[in-house]
Structures are given as structure tokens and as C-alpha cells.
VMD Tcl script that draws the C-alpha trace (Angstrom):
set ca {
  {25.38 -21.29 -36.16}
  {23.17 -20.94 -33.40}
  {20.65 -23.59 -33.42}
  {16.99 -22.67 -32.05}
  {17.21 -24.50 -28.76}
  {20.79 -23.10 -28.27}
  {19.43 -19.45 -29.14}
  {16.30 -20.02 -26.66}
  {18.38 -21.19 -23.70}
  {21.15 -18.47 -24.28}
  {18.72 -15.54 -24.33}
  {16.48 -16.72 -21.46}
  {19.82 -17.28 -19.25}
  {20.82 -13.57 -20.04}
  {17.58 -12.50 -19.00}
  {17.91 -14.56 -15.58}
  {14.92 -16.93 -16.67}
  {16.89 -20.29 -16.67}
  {17.92 -19.75 -12.63}
  {15.42 -21.28 -10.40}
  {13.15 -18.47 -8.96}
  {13.26 -19.51 -5.27}
  {15.64 -18.63 -2.61}
  {15.80 -15.41 -0.90}
  {15.32 -12.14 -2.37}
  {17.56 -9.43 -0.62}
  {18.22 -5.59 -1.77}
  {21.79 -6.86 -2.76}
  {20.44 -10.28 -4.87}
  {17.51 -7.72 -6.54}
  {20.04 -4.96 -7.12}
  {22.34 -7.58 -9.02}
  {19.23 -8.86 -10.65}
  {18.36 -5.62 -12.27}
  {21.82 -4.92 -13.42}
  {21.97 -8.38 -14.94}
  {18.81 -7.71 -17.08}
  {19.65 -4.03 -17.73}
  {16.48 -2.61 -16.77}
  {12.89 -3.24 -15.69}
  {10.12 -1.33 -17.36}
  {7.44 0.72 -15.29}
  {4.11 0.73 -16.18}
  {0.85 1.90 -14.53}
  {-1.35 -0.96 -15.71}
  {-2.30 -2.98 -12.31}
  {-4.56 -5.62 -13.21}
  {-2.69 -7.93 -10.82}
  {0.56 -6.26 -9.90}
  {2.59 -3.64 -11.65}
  {4.78 -4.82 -14.22}
  {8.27 -3.75 -12.63}
  {7.48 -5.81 -9.61}
  {6.19 -8.71 -11.66}
  {9.23 -8.97 -13.67}
  {11.09 -9.03 -10.59}
  {8.63 -11.49 -8.78}
  {8.87 -13.87 -12.06}
  {12.49 -14.48 -11.49}
  {12.81 -14.27 -7.41}
  {9.43 -15.48 -6.04}
  {10.48 -14.05 -2.56}
  {11.00 -10.65 -3.67}
  {8.59 -7.79 -2.28}
  {7.81 -4.22 -3.76}
  {9.43 -2.68 -0.83}
  {12.74 -4.11 -1.89}
  {12.74 -1.89 -5.10}
  {11.46 0.91 -2.92}
  {14.47 0.79 -0.66}
  {16.92 0.33 -3.54}
  {15.57 3.51 -5.42}
  {15.60 5.60 -2.11}
  {19.46 4.46 -1.37}
  {20.00 5.69 -5.00}
  {21.40 2.57 -6.36}
  {18.22 2.65 -9.11}
  {17.14 5.72 -11.21}
  {13.88 6.08 -13.27}
  {14.27 7.08 -16.95}
  {13.74 6.28 -20.54}
  {15.36 3.38 -22.09}
  {12.67 2.35 -24.66}
  {9.96 3.51 -22.27}
  {9.98 4.33 -18.57}
  {12.22 2.09 -16.82}
  {14.19 1.69 -13.51}
  {17.97 1.24 -14.09}
  {21.10 0.95 -11.96}
  {22.46 4.40 -11.04}
  {25.94 3.45 -12.07}
  {24.63 3.53 -15.80}
  {23.83 7.19 -15.17}
  {26.88 8.92 -16.82}
  {25.65 7.33 -20.17}
  {22.34 9.29 -19.94}
  {23.87 12.72 -20.34}
  {24.12 11.81 -23.93}
  {19.96 10.89 -23.96}
  {19.68 14.53 -21.99}
  {21.26 16.16 -25.02}
  {19.97 14.24 -27.45}
  {16.40 14.91 -26.04}
  {16.65 18.51 -25.96}
  {17.54 18.77 -29.71}
  {15.07 15.99 -30.79}
  {12.21 17.04 -28.71}
  {11.96 21.09 -29.00}
  {10.23 21.15 -32.36}
  {8.08 18.35 -31.74}
  {6.41 19.46 -28.47}
  {6.15 22.90 -29.67}
  {3.61 21.41 -32.15}
  {2.14 18.66 -29.95}
  {1.59 20.61 -26.46}
  {-0.12 23.66 -25.28}
  {2.29 26.80 -25.23}
  {3.42 28.17 -22.38}
  {5.58 25.32 -21.12}
  {8.98 26.81 -21.70}
  {8.32 30.07 -19.70}
  {7.76 27.52 -16.68}
  {11.52 26.39 -16.71}
  {13.07 28.62 -14.33}
  {10.03 28.94 -12.13}
  {9.60 25.33 -11.46}
  {13.45 24.96 -11.17}
  {13.35 27.57 -8.36}
  {10.21 26.32 -6.69}
  {11.60 22.68 -6.42}
  {15.13 24.30 -5.44}
  {13.09 26.45 -2.36}
  {10.50 24.18 -1.52}
  {11.96 20.78 -2.23}
  {10.03 17.75 -4.27}
  {6.95 18.69 -6.22}
  {4.33 16.57 -8.34}
  {2.41 17.61 -11.18}
  {-0.40 18.73 -9.25}
  {1.72 20.84 -6.67}
  {2.62 23.23 -9.68}
  {-0.40 23.29 -12.03}
  {-3.19 24.32 -9.75}
  {-3.85 27.72 -11.60}
  {-3.73 26.25 -15.10}
  {-7.14 25.85 -17.15}
  {-7.94 22.02 -18.02}
  {-7.75 21.45 -21.88}
  {-10.05 18.91 -23.85}
  {-8.40 15.89 -22.00}
  {-6.74 12.72 -23.73}
  {-3.44 11.17 -23.25}
  {-1.17 14.08 -24.55}
  {-3.15 17.29 -23.61}
  {-0.94 18.08 -21.09}
  {-1.06 21.29 -18.79}
  {1.86 23.53 -19.48}
  {3.36 22.94 -15.96}
  {3.03 19.07 -16.65}
  {4.76 19.42 -19.78}
  {7.67 21.65 -18.40}
  {7.97 18.97 -15.63}
  {8.53 16.33 -18.28}
  {10.65 18.41 -20.18}
  {13.04 19.13 -17.33}
  {13.11 15.45 -16.30}
  {13.79 14.13 -20.01}
  {16.83 16.55 -20.48}
  {18.25 15.88 -17.09}
  {17.63 19.01 -14.92}
  {15.28 17.20 -12.81}
  {14.91 13.46 -11.47}
  {12.36 11.46 -10.22}
  {13.17 11.13 -6.37}
  {9.98 8.81 -5.64}
  {6.26 7.71 -6.74}
  {3.80 8.42 -4.36}
  {0.81 6.14 -5.31}
  {2.49 5.91 -8.61}
  {2.61 9.87 -9.21}
  {6.19 11.30 -10.22}
  {7.72 13.12 -7.55}
  {10.21 15.34 -9.06}
  {13.51 16.82 -7.37}
  {16.75 18.53 -8.57}
  {18.94 15.90 -10.41}
  {22.12 17.08 -7.97}
  {19.57 16.06 -5.09}
  {18.76 12.34 -6.25}
  {21.70 11.01 -8.72}
  {24.88 10.67 -6.35}
  {27.74 12.58 -7.15}
  {30.07 9.95 -8.64}
  {27.40 9.08 -11.07}
  {26.11 12.72 -11.78}
  {28.84 13.45 -14.26}
  {29.21 12.68 -18.00}
  {32.18 10.29 -18.08}
  {32.32 9.49 -21.76}
  {32.19 11.09 -25.38}
  {29.96 9.98 -27.92}
  {31.90 7.16 -29.33}
  {32.68 5.62 -25.83}
  {28.88 5.75 -25.23}
  {28.36 3.75 -28.17}
  {30.50 1.48 -27.43}
  {29.32 0.91 -24.15}
  {25.61 0.78 -25.57}
  {26.56 -1.64 -28.19}
  {28.60 -4.08 -25.70}
  {26.25 -3.88 -22.75}
  {23.10 -4.44 -24.96}
  {25.02 -7.67 -26.44}
  {25.88 -9.07 -23.00}
  {22.19 -8.79 -22.21}
  {21.14 -10.12 -25.75}
  {23.69 -12.71 -26.20}
  {23.19 -12.56 -30.00}
  {21.75 -9.29 -31.91}
  {21.67 -7.62 -35.20}
  {22.52 -3.97 -35.44}
  {19.12 -2.94 -35.36}
  {18.54 -4.82 -32.21}
  {21.60 -3.50 -30.59}
  {20.23 -0.08 -31.27}
  {16.72 -0.66 -29.81}
  {18.26 -1.91 -26.69}
  {18.77 1.24 -24.76}
  {17.38 3.55 -27.28}
  {20.43 5.95 -27.18}
  {22.16 5.52 -30.51}
  {21.33 5.79 -34.14}
  {20.99 2.94 -36.90}
  {24.15 4.36 -38.44}
  {26.06 3.93 -35.18}
  {25.07 0.53 -34.51}
  {25.89 -0.64 -38.05}
  {29.19 1.38 -37.82}
  {29.88 -0.42 -34.30}
  {29.10 -3.84 -35.88}
  {31.29 -3.31 -38.85}
  {34.16 -2.20 -36.62}
  {34.00 -4.75 -34.06}
  {33.72 -7.59 -36.79}
  {36.93 -6.32 -38.26}
  {38.61 -6.43 -34.85}
  {37.28 -9.84 -34.25}
  {35.62 -8.89 -30.95}
  {32.25 -10.11 -32.56}
  {31.52 -12.56 -35.34}
  {28.40 -13.14 -37.87}
  {26.63 -16.37 -37.65}
  {23.39 -18.07 -38.86}
  {20.69 -17.97 -36.12}
  {17.77 -20.47 -36.43}
  {14.26 -19.48 -35.79}
  {11.43 -21.60 -34.09}
  {10.22 -22.41 -37.63}
  {13.37 -23.62 -39.05}
  {14.13 -20.34 -41.13}
  {17.52 -19.03 -40.36}
  {19.04 -15.23 -40.46}
  {22.27 -13.38 -39.65}
  {23.23 -12.46 -36.37}
  {26.36 -11.12 -34.41}
  {27.79 -12.84 -31.17}
  {30.69 -13.12 -29.35}
  {33.13 -15.99 -30.46}
  {32.71 -17.79 -27.07}
  {28.91 -17.87 -27.19}
  {29.08 -20.18 -30.05}
  {30.66 -22.97 -27.94}
  {28.86 -21.82 -24.59}
  {26.40 -24.40 -22.95}
  {23.63 -22.36 -21.27}
  {22.04 -24.46 -18.60}
  {18.52 -26.17 -18.70}
  {15.58 -23.76 -17.64}
  {13.31 -25.29 -14.64}
  {10.34 -26.97 -16.14}
  {8.11 -25.30 -13.85}
  {5.59 -22.46 -15.50}
  {6.21 -19.02 -14.88}
  {3.44 -16.09 -15.59}
  {5.50 -13.18 -17.25}
  {4.70 -9.57 -17.29}
  {3.61 -8.55 -20.73}
  {6.35 -6.02 -20.18}
  {8.98 -8.46 -19.30}
  {12.64 -7.43 -21.00}
  {12.43 -11.12 -22.78}
  {9.53 -9.91 -24.80}
  {10.29 -6.34 -25.26}
  {10.96 -7.17 -28.76}
  {8.08 -8.95 -30.08}
  {9.68 -9.56 -33.31}
  {12.44 -11.40 -31.56}
  {10.25 -13.20 -29.36}
  {8.06 -14.21 -32.18}
  {11.24 -15.74 -34.28}
  {12.84 -17.58 -31.50}
  {9.57 -18.94 -29.73}
  {7.26 -18.97 -32.34}
  {5.08 -16.70 -30.21}
  {3.10 -13.71 -31.76}
  {2.37 -11.70 -28.96}
  {0.63 -8.13 -28.80}
  {-0.81 -6.12 -26.27}
  {-4.54 -5.22 -26.44}
  {-5.11 -2.63 -24.06}
  {-5.80 0.11 -26.68}
  {-7.67 -2.70 -28.80}
  {-11.64 -2.04 -28.55}
  {-12.98 -4.93 -26.57}
  {-14.99 -6.39 -29.51}
  {-11.78 -6.80 -31.61}
  {-9.45 -8.14 -29.00}
  {-8.34 -11.70 -29.78}
  {-7.58 -12.62 -26.15}
  {-7.96 -9.79 -23.89}
  {-7.32 -6.28 -22.19}
  {-3.99 -7.49 -20.39}
  {-2.68 -11.11 -21.11}
  {0.31 -12.68 -19.24}
  {2.55 -15.03 -21.56}
  {3.39 -18.43 -19.78}
  {6.79 -19.97 -20.12}
  {7.45 -23.58 -19.49}
  {11.22 -24.36 -19.61}
  {12.29 -22.43 -22.64}
  {8.88 -22.44 -24.42}
  {6.27 -19.94 -24.37}
  {3.41 -22.41 -24.07}
  {0.28 -20.25 -23.55}
  {-1.08 -16.71 -22.70}
  {-3.36 -16.24 -19.64}
  {-5.90 -13.61 -18.88}
  {-5.90 -13.08 -14.78}
  {-7.15 -10.19 -12.69}
  {-6.84 -9.30 -9.09}
  {-10.34 -9.31 -7.34}
  {-9.69 -7.45 -3.97}
  {-13.26 -7.22 -3.06}
  {-13.10 -10.86 -3.35}
  {-9.66 -11.52 -1.87}
  {-9.23 -13.72 -5.10}
  {-6.79 -13.91 -8.24}
  {-9.65 -14.71 -10.92}
  {-8.53 -16.69 -13.85}
  {-10.80 -15.63 -16.89}
  {-9.07 -17.73 -19.45}
  {-5.87 -19.53 -20.71}
  {-5.31 -20.13 -24.41}
  {-2.73 -23.11 -24.87}
  {-0.26 -22.47 -27.88}
  {-0.83 -24.81 -30.98}
  {0.29 -28.11 -30.25}
  {0.12 -27.67 -26.32}
  {-1.99 -29.99 -24.41}
  {-2.99 -29.15 -20.70}
  {-2.11 -32.13 -19.23}
  {-3.00 -33.03 -15.45}
  {0.88 -32.26 -14.96}
  {0.64 -28.87 -16.83}
  {-2.37 -28.00 -14.87}
  {-0.87 -29.14 -11.73}
  {1.98 -26.66 -12.49}
  {-0.46 -24.03 -13.52}
  {-2.32 -24.49 -10.28}
  {0.85 -24.13 -8.26}
  {2.11 -20.73 -10.28}
  {-1.37 -19.29 -9.75}
  {-1.15 -20.07 -6.28}
  {2.36 -18.31 -6.01}
  {0.71 -15.37 -8.04}
  {-1.88 -14.71 -5.68}
  {0.34 -14.72 -2.65}
  {2.49 -12.16 -4.17}
  {-0.50 -9.79 -5.06}
  {-1.74 -10.16 -1.41}
  {-4.62 -12.82 -2.06}
  {-5.76 -15.58 -0.37}
  {-7.35 -17.57 -3.22}
  {-7.40 -18.44 -6.90}
  {-10.91 -18.49 -8.82}
  {-11.60 -19.52 -12.21}
  {-14.39 -18.91 -14.97}
  {-16.18 -22.32 -15.81}
  {-14.64 -22.28 -19.35}
  {-11.16 -20.88 -18.70}
  {-9.62 -23.30 -20.80}
  {-9.87 -22.24 -24.51}
}
mol new
graphics top color blue
foreach p $ca { graphics top sphere $p radius 0.5 }
foreach p [lrange $ca 0 end-1] q [lrange $ca 1 end] { graphics top cylinder $p $q radius 0.2 }
display resetview
């Protein structure tokens, strides 16, 4: 059986959250960190810092965004989809050929009904332009197209074509300029050793499940499937059954934060592994932190129900637009609403909601002050300000 304290620490250790976040953050260390946690999600919201940068900063406080830019420019990392847009080690790229093939068959009918017609006719034109002119953005290829009615998915045909060619593997993102994707031919972005498919479907399933289990420590077939979003539920269940029969994984009980138990899969050695005790300092996590990506898993393990309220009307929000989870040791103890006020050179704390049973003692408040100061420095701000009623 995996007790709840053991499970929490195993999971946090796999996500590099039992390590001290102090010390240097060289390109090699950041590359190793991304390999360890699998990927970092990319998101456009920038209330304090973008998600991919905060994920790395929360684990290495010396991290600076230009380090990630350098690794991407050196082609040690590439950007594509896991469960969402993510930055991924380039050595994993051979497995993405299966995703490209699946996307082409899975999205064809959906995209024809979702998007305006005309994008398919642009495939060859766009590929030829990029081949001849070099990398292009959406604005470079869509100048002559009429705007639609607007809205999240009302893309111009040129944008739909670029996204299709990226998702199916003909194009890759060579860089982002002011967060805008810049597309180039995949052959000019992904180095040759990583560009070609190196596994059949069965080998890819084995890689997806094994690599997911290594980064989750324990999981059921649904969680294994969801980690990379590359295989079907049936494929995950078949892999689990075969691995159980071979003895490479075992089934055990997993204890939740409220004492409830459910079945999970793990490696035999995990049952006797003693994970390190995490530092007791506070860490402010990104809402898109990989340790919180699976909201149901986080709720079961930590008793922490977390939902992003970006798309919830303001009057109906329970907490705030973009609220940061707060980790102390192996417990999620609070959620925090903060925003960079660059016109005032300040990180502004709007509110903090401690979890039930958590008291903001003087010691905790001192730890919070220290973490807010670190976050302000990371965001390029010199001070921390607060609402008078910030503690809720």
C-alpha cells in the first residue's frame, strides 16, 4: 500500500518539488529538469510571468527566461502538444510521428466543420513560401483575407492551414516573437537524428506508458494515457494488463488525503522507496504546473480542489481570474491572487485564501513574505504591495 504521505512525497519528488530550489540554473540543469518532469506547458496568460517560466522558476529560483530561449534555439527542446501546447525534450520527437499521423486522421472531419473553408487549398502555397522565404508568422500569410466574426476559434484560413501543418508535422515552431509563433519547415528545426520515426505503434505505446509512470510514480491506466495524450484508453489498459502479467508493475492500494483508497499501478521498487522530505519553505506554483495538471489527482492526493476561473464571469468566481496554488513541504496550503503592476514596479497581492485547517502564523507569514519577494524579483519588480484585506 502507498500511504498518503508516502504518495504525496513520491509524486512531488518525481516532479522535482522535493529538491531545494536554490543553487545555479545553467542550461544543462534546466534541460535536465525538463527531461525529468517531461514537459512544461506553454500558456499566454502573463499576470506575473508566463506559465512555462514559472514552472521552471518554482524549481530553480536562479532560472531566467533567456535560458529556455537558448535551449530552444539550440534545438534541445521543441514545442508541440501533450495535453496542451508544451515545451518538450527534442530527443522525444521521434515518438511525435505517431501524434502527427493521428492528428491528420482525427482532425480532418472536425476541422472541416469547425473552421472556415479554404485552408486546405493553402497547404502547398504556405509550404512553398516558407521553403523559399524562410520562417513566417500568421500575420505574414494572412494579409489578404477578410476577417471573420471574431472569437477564439474564428481563424482565418491561413492560420488554420499553419496550425494544421504544425500539428501534422510538416511545420515546426522555430521560435516565438512577442509570444507569436514563428513557423518553419520541420526539417530546418528538428535535428536530423531526432527527425525520423524510430518506433512502431507498439513500441511507442510502451514508451508512452513507461515514461509516464516514471514521471507519475504511480497511476491507473487512465492517468497513464492522459500524461502524453498519445495513446487510446484501450492501449493503456492493454499495456497495464501485459505489464502486470510480466511482473514489471504491480497493483497496490493508494490512500487519498481523506483516507479513501483506490487501486493504482506502480513499480515494485516504488513500494519500498523512501522519498526525500521536501523543504518546508513556501513555493508559489503556476496554475499550469505539471504537478497540478490532473486536477482530480491533485484533489485525491492533497485534498486540494483547484479550478482555473479565467473563463468564469467575474461575478461568479469563487477566488480570482488567475490564482496561484501555494505549496508548503508536501501540502498545498493556500491559493494566492497576485498581479504584476509594472506601472508601479510592484507585485501586488490581492488575496490569499488558506486551506481549511491552515493558520497563517507569524512563521508562515514570514515564509510567504520571502516567497513573494523572490517572485517579485523574478518578475523584474522591486517591491511587494498588498490589499488591506488580503488575508481571507
